[in-house]
N, C-alpha and C positions, 0 to 999 in steps of 0.2 A: 504495499499500499506505501508505503514511505517513498518508494522510486517511483510509483505512480506518480504522486502529487509532486512530484519534482520534475518530472518530462512535463506536466501540466503547466505548473508555475513556468518552465521555460519556455513553453509555448508560447504562454501567454504575452511573457517578457519580449517574443519576436515578434508579436502583433505588429502590423505594420499600420504607420502613422503615414498622415500628408500634411503637405503644409498647400492651404488654398485662404484666401482672402487675407492673407498677412498673419494668421493664427497656424498652429501646428494640430492637429486634429487626431486626438488620441483618443484607441475605444476602450471605453472601460474597465473591459476585461483586460487590459494591461497590469502585470503584476507592481509595477508601480503605485497601484492604484490597490486602497485596501476592502473590502467588499466584507459588511457584517450584514448580521440580519437574514444569510439566504444559506444556509448551513451546508447544501451540497451542492453550492455556486462552481466548484473547480470539479468533483464529479460528474456536472451537469454540461462538462464544455466550454462552461462562460453562459448559460442561458439563464435570464433571470428568474427562477422558481424556486418557490417556497420552500417546494419538493421532489424527491431525488426521479428524473424518468424512469426510473425503474418502477419508480410505483402506479403509474397508470396501468390499469388494467387491474391493480390492486386495488385503491382505494374509491369509495365510490366515485361515478362520475362528478357529480358536483363538488364533490373535496379536489379533482385534481386539476374540474376548472378553474376554481380562485385558489388552487393553489399553484396557479399560475399567473397572477399576479401580485404584486411586488413587495405588498406592506410591510414596512418593516426594517426591507430591506434599504442598506446606505453605502453610496462612495465613498470613503475619507482619505484625504492626503493635505501634504502641507504644498504651498507654492509660493513662489515670488511673482506670480505672471500678474501682469495688471489688466488684463483681461480675462472674462471667462463667459464662454458661451458652451451651451448644448446641441446639439444636434440629437433628435429625439422621434422615435415612430414608436406608435401601441400598432397590434394588427385588430381590435375592437373596433367598430363602430362606434357603440358608447362611450360616449368621455363625460355624462354627467346623467342624475338622477333628476326625479322629480322633487324629493327630499334632498339633495347632496351635489352642491355644486364642482364643476369641473375642476378648477383649481384641487377642492378637498379629493376629489376622488382621481384625475388623474393626471392632477399637477408635480412638479419636482421641487420642497424645496429648499434652499441652501441655507446653511448655518455656519456662523464662524467661530472657531475656541474650539479648547479641549474639551472632554466627554462632560465634565459636571459643570463648567461655565460659556455653552453654547449660546451664542446670540443670535435669533432670528435676522437674517438678510434680506430676503426675495423670493418668490416661486415665478414659476412660469405663467407668463399672461397670456400666452398665446396656447392654446391647446388645437390639437388638430386630432380628427379619426383617422385612421388608416395611411395616413401621408406623414411623410419628414417634415416634421419643422424646427424653425430653430428659437431656440430659448437664451435671450439677454441677459445676464444677472450683475455686469461693471465692466468697464470699459477704461482703458487709462489711469487708473488708479496709480498711486507712487508706487514703487518697487519695493517692495518686502515681501518675508514671507508669514505668508496667515496658515491657519488649520480651517481645513475647510469638510465640512459633511452634506452629502447631496442626500437628502430623503426621498427616495424614489415612492409609484404612485401606489395608494392604497388600494382602488377598485379597480386598475388596468394592468397590462402586462406592458412590455418593453421588447421590440425586436430590434430594438437600434438604441445606443446609448454612446455618442463620440461625445471627448471634452476638448472644446478649444483655447487652447494657452496660449501666452506667447511666445514664438520661435525660438528655442534655446530658455525656455523658462526651467525653473530646476523643480522636479518631483521629489517630495521627502514621504516618511512614514509617519503615521499623525501620533500622538500621545496614547498610550497605551490606556485602556480602561482600568478602572479599579480593581475589579476579579479579573482574573484571567479567562473563565467557563462564564459563558451568559447566560443568562435566563431567559426560559423560555415559558411563553404565556399562550395556553390552548381557550380557544373559547368560540365565540359568536361574529357575531356582524359586530357587537360593540367592542368587541376584541380586537377584531380586526379595522376599525377604525369609523367607521360608519355614526354617524354622518359629522365630520370635524369638518373645517372650513376649508383646515388645509392639511396636508399629507400628516406631519409631523404632530398635530394636536390631539392625537387620542394618548387615550390614557398610557397606553404601551411607550410612544419613543417620550412619555412627557417626563415617567418614572423613570427612564433610562437618563433622561438629562437630568431630572434633581438629583440622582444619585452617581452620577458617571458610571451605570453599566452600559455591558452591552446585552441588547432584547432581540428574540428572537420574536416575531407574531406568528403564531399558528393559529389564528382566527379564521373560524370558515363561516362565511354569512349564511345562516339559518341552517348550516351544517355541521354545528359544534353538539357529536350526538354522541360523544365517546366512542366512537370507530376502536375497534381492538387493533384493524390495523394501521391508524394513526399511533395510537400507542408504540406499535413495535419501533415508528419511524422515530417520535419523541425518544425512543430507548436510546437509539445510535446517536444520539447528541452526547456527549460528555458535559452537565450543565449546572451551574451552582444550585438553582433550584427548579422546581415547576409550579407555576401557577396555575389553576385548573378553575375554568372561568365559564363552562357550558353549558349551564342550567339554564338560561334561558332559551335554548332550541330543544329541549327535552320533555317530553310527557314523563307521570308517574311512570308509565309504561317502561316509556327507555331507561326509565334511571334503574329501573329494579332491573332489565335487562341488560345492563353493560356499565352503569355506574363502579359500581362495587368493581366490578371487573376489569375495569379499565384501570381505575386504581391499582388494585390488585397486580396487574400485570407490570405499572412501571414497579412496585417496588419489588415484585418478585427478581427484575433486572438490574436496580439500584436501591440495594437496602438501604440505603442511608440517605437516600436525597431527600434535602425537604420540599416536601409538596404542602404548597397554599390552596387550599380551599378556600372557593369565594362565593358567595351566595348569589343571586339573583339582585339587583337595584329593583324598588318598586317602582312600577310602572304609574302612569298621571293616570288613570281611570282606577287605578283603588284609590284617589280621592272618594270615588261617589259608590264604587262600586268593589266590594271583596274578589280577589280573582281566588278562589281554590285551587286552582292549577299551580301556581308560583307559591301558594301560602305551601301548598302539600311535597314541591320539590327541595322548595328552600330545608323542609324541615328534613329530606330523607338528608340533603347533604349534613346539615348537623348532626342525624345520627351516623351518619359513615364516618366522621372526625370521630366522633366518641365510641365507634366502632376500632376504629384504629389504634387510638390513644387506650384504650381498656386494656389491649391485648399487649400494651407496652412499648407500642413506635410512639416515639419520644423526638420526631420529623414529621410530626402531621403538625396545620395549623390551621385556623379556621379566620376568616374575616367577613364579618354580615354586613353586604353593603348595601342593607335596607335602610341601615343607620347613615350609612353615607348620603345617598338619596331615596327619601323617602318622600312621606306625603308631605310635597312642595304647593303651595300656593301657586307659583311660577317652576311649573316643572322644568329644569335643565334639557329639554329634546324639543328636538325638530316635528316630531309626531308622535309626542307621548310615552315613546320608549328610547329609540336612538337619540343620542344624547348631542345636545349644544358643545362650543369650547368650554364654556362653564360648566357643563356637566361632567366633561371631561378633566377638567382642572381638580374640582372636587373628588374627583374617584382615585384620579392621582394622589391627591393630598391626604385618601384614607390612603390608597396602597404602601404608600414608598417607605412611611414610620415605619410599618408591619413587616417589609420586604430588609429594610436597615437593620432590623432587630434579628430577624430571621438569619440574615446573611454577617450579622454582628461588623457592620459598619459604622466608623466613629463619625 
């Protein structure tokens, strides 16, 4: 495996760049850039998928399709270039939804700074379905080293990503994260990032910036259903913690059939891995009508946590998200469920301190 990775790295390093319009255009697959959040990126030959290509036909078709979307993927590097432009192309015709804007669904966000001190810079403003398009982030700035992070689309794929820099610009490695291992978050559309106004404003990337951690987003919109095939894939990742946030997509029958088995599968392979169970947030409709389904599924999460603890498992944790987003007069969502930026910030403010304690971060 190590030899294969070395071969892949060499191939990426040799990826041909080209000079056009006074800039050198470098494919994002070039080994001088650091790719985070896409754990099978090298195995996939530089495809921007969240799952390995070998998972196609193994996981359910909707999970695979959502896995080709790049939520949580980031390109990180330092450069002294005075200009930054991107060439971007998606294969999908849909770049926005009725409740999610194009920038939040298909944009690329730029941040500057090291992992725990990142500052938002800009987002791609022109987004085009299927055809290549140009995104300009800055031009003719003073020449100095800057640490840059590009957050990739939440609900779209990438079939082309080229980074335009000054000819002769330096490219260097970014600052290391506070932990060598990433945190994996498995769940639903809320995990994936719907419906934040920008791709970096979901709670998963927010927590990553708050704690200076690498985060892997395995949220599958409408399809976080504790699939055992996904558990097998999660087990391939040498992670610091698993956050299980899949409840909103599951009925009580789903929970009984697979929720415990999913977590047992993780525990069998990773006996000491911290697992943080999240309940579902309260939906706006619960202000005026009790939701028996979510009450039942949330109780199942609590019962599962207690079950693990009673048998002596000290590496499971519980966060009741109903205490973070509950019966609000102005529910922080776009549709009673999917969160706005305000809702995501509140959720991140609730999750980050718990993860900080679990991971023993100062």
